[in-house]
N, C-alpha and C positions, 0 to 999 in steps of 0.2 A: 433377588432385588438388588439394584445398584444405587449408590448415593444419588446419582443424577436423576433417578426415577422420582425422587422426592421434590425436585425443583418446581414442577408444575403446581403442586399443592402449595408450596411456599409462595408462588406468584399469586395464587388465588387469595391467600391470606393477606398478602401485601395490599391488594385492592380494598380489603375490608378494614385493616388496622394500620396500614402505613400511609405515607404520603403518596398520592397518586402520580406525582411527577417522577418518582424514583422507582428503581428496580429493587427487588429483594437482593440481599447479600446472603449467600448460602454457607459455604464452609470450604475447607481446603487443607491439604497436607497428606500425610501418609494414611492411606485408606485400608491397609491390611495390617492388623495387629500392631498399631502404634504403641509406643511405650506409655504415652499419655494423651488424653483428649482434654483440651482446655475449653471450658464452657463459659463464654462471656454473656453479657446482657442482650443488647440488640444494636444493630448498626445505625449509623447516621449518614447524612449527606456529605460528611467530610470524606467518606470513602468514595474516591472518584470512579469506582466501578459501579456506583449507583445510577449513573446517567446513561441515557439511551445511546449516546455516542460511543460508549465503551463496548467493544466487541469481543473481549477476551473473558477470562474467568471472572466470576463475581464472588470473590473470597473476602474474608474479613481483613480490615486494616490496610487495604490498598490505598496508597497516597497519604498515609499518616506516618508519624515518626515515633511517638513516645512508647507505644507497646513493644516496638522492636528493641528498645533499650532493655526491657525486661528479658526478652528472649536471649539477647546477647549476654546479659548478666548471668544467666543460668546456663550458659554454654550451649545454647540450642540455635545459634545463628553464627555463621562464619564471619570473620572480621571484614573481609572485602565487601560482602553484601551489606553488612551493618553500616559501614562507613559510607557507602553510596547512598543508602537510605537517608542518612543524616545530612549528606551534602546537598542533595537535590531538593528542589521545591516540590510540594505535594502534587501540583499539576504537571510536573515534569516526569512523573512516572509514566512509562510507556507500557503497552500490553506485553511486550517482550520482557521488560524488567519485572513486571508482576509475575510472569511465568518463572523467571530466574529466582525470585524470592521464594516462591512456593516449591520449586525444586529443592531449594536449600532446606525448607521446612520438612519436606518429605525425606530428604537425606538424613535428617536428625530424628526421624521416626516419631513425629508428633502430628496431631490433628487439631485444627482450630475451628470452632463453631460458636454460634450464639444460641441461647435458649430461644429468644424471639428473633425471627428473621425479618420482621416488619421494619422497614427502613423509614426513619424520620429525618426531617430537615435538620433538626437540632437534637440536643441530648435531653429532651424532656422526659421525665419519669413515666413509665408505663405501669398501669395497675396490674396486680397479680392475675386478674381474670384474663388479660390479654396473653400474658406469658403461658398461662395454662392451656391455651388453645394450641400451643406448639409442643406440649410435653410428649404426646404420643409419637410425634414425628421425630423428636430428639431421641426418644427411645429406639426408634427404628434406625436412626443414624448409628447409634452406639452398637446395636445388634450387628449391623453390617460391618463396621470397622473392627469391632471387638478389641477395645483398648485394654492395656494391662491396668491402667489407673485412670481416674477421672479427677480433674481439678476444676472446681466451680468457683467463680469469682463473685464475692460480695454476699451480703446477708440475704438479699431478696432472691437471687438466683439459687443460692444454696438451699434456702428454705423451701422453695417451690420444688426443686428437683428431688430433695430428700423427704419432702412431705412432713417436715417438722420445723419448729422454730430454731434457726441457727444464728448465732452471734459469732462471727469469725474471730473476734478478739478473745473469745473465751474457749476456742477449740483449735488453736493453732497446732498444726501437724497431727491433728486427730483423724483417725480413720473411721469412716462410716461405711456401711454396706448397703448398696442399692441392688435390689433384685429386679431384673428385667427379663421377662420371658424365661423364668426358671434358671437364669444365670446370675451369679452374684459378682458385683463389681466393687472395687475399692474406690471410695470417693473422699476427697479432701477439700473442704471449704477453705478458701484463702482470701486475703484482702484483695479488693479491686484495685488495680495498680495504675489506672489512667484517669484523666479528667481530674475531679476533686480528689481522687485517690492516689494521685501521683506522689503525695507525701508518704504513702505507704509502699512505694515500689521496692525499697530495699528490704522491708520486712517480708513482702511477698516473695522476693527473690530468695531470701534466706530460707523461708519455709519450703518453697518449691525444690530448691537444691536438696534439702533434707529428705523430702518425700521421694525424689527421683533417685537419690543415692542409695536408698534402701532397695531399689530394684536392680541396681548394677552389681 
């Protein structure tokens, strides 16, 4: 099975749980043994790849700025790419530039995904029961790419993924083990670094640097 084989199912779930005017946002980056898989919550209409006029990849954070500050802080994004992201307006992202950004993501050997692929117009909170509809599909993603480490963002995503109550403020830099289809993966819950969590971006960067340096 390939990552793209999951897209059809994500599109079906978009019709059930997402805004019907938007497309699902899937994933992107290094698909073969990345050093880390980053798991966020769910996409919103701020991602310009959400719209039917977009004909290229439908990967996380296209047309946004703040999350790329985190990747730059942790040395997972080249300076020229980061500077261009910060210079241009969100709607000025082209399909070619989105490909350039994700080539850079792949170059640095990481993978970006969301637990929930159901795209919403705004950043409204989703109940646990919706995210849980996506768990088995996320497990399949992880089996396919086989990351060395997994970083989950925020209490809700971390708790659902690990199937236990997680408070990221109390387990910074702490390793958990998640078994998926008889393979054990290292998982590190981390502060959510965008939106209301922007105040935590430096803490998240500090923790992620520590986690990744253990691998190098």
